[in-house]
N, C-alpha and C positions, 0 to 999 in steps of 0.2 A: 975588091969590089964590095961596096956597102949594100946591105940589105935595106931596101926602102919599102915603104908601105905598098907602093905600086908593084914591086917585084914579089912581095909576099902574096898580094892578091892574084898575081899571075900563076904562082905556084899552086895556090888553092884552086884556081879555075881549071888548071890542067887535071888536077885530081878529080874535081867535080865533073868534068867533061868525059872522063873515062867511064867505062861500064860500071853501073851501080854495084855497090858492095853489099855485104862483105865479100872479100876475096879470101879463099882458103887454099893453102898449099897441101896437095896430096902426093905423097911419095910412096912408090911401090916398096913393100917390105916394112915400111914404117907405119903407114896410115891405111893401107889396103894390101891385099894379097896378090892381085893380078892386074895386069894392064900396064899403063905407063905413068910417069910422073906428070902432074898437071896442076894448074891453078883453076879452081872452080869459082866462077863469078855468078852473078844473078841471072845471066843470060846464057853464056857459052863457057866451055872449058878452054883454057889457054895451055897449049903445049909448047914448051921451050926446048930448043935444041942447042946443045953446047953449054947450057947453064949448069952450074953445080947445084946441089940440093940447097946449099946456103944461099945462093943467088935467088933461087925460086922462092924460098921462104921469105927473103927480104922483099922481093917484088910483091908477093901476095900481101905481106904485112903492111907495106907502104900505103896501100889503099885506105887502111884504117889509121895508120900512124901519122901520116902527113897532115890531115885536117886537125887532129888533136894537137900536134906541135905548132901548126900555124896559128890556131886560135889562142893557145897558151902564150906564144910569143907576142901576138898582137895585144893580148891583155897586159903583158908585162911592159910593152912599149907605149901603151895607152892609145893604140890605134883601133879604129872601129872597122873590122873586117866583116 
């Protein structure tokens, strides 16, 4: 499957349509002492069930990482996103 400018725009739109960032992963015992693991967003906390700590960190980081990668790729391809 080829990555087209349209597909790149769709990826960015999904990220932009999600709850505003930044998103931060909080893990009990690593980032705080009591409670549960969660992702903090600008609105609400997201609790994941069945996800590993690495999965949670990836999901939280994706909110910031995806736009950066999309814009860099668009720049390299000469696309105006």
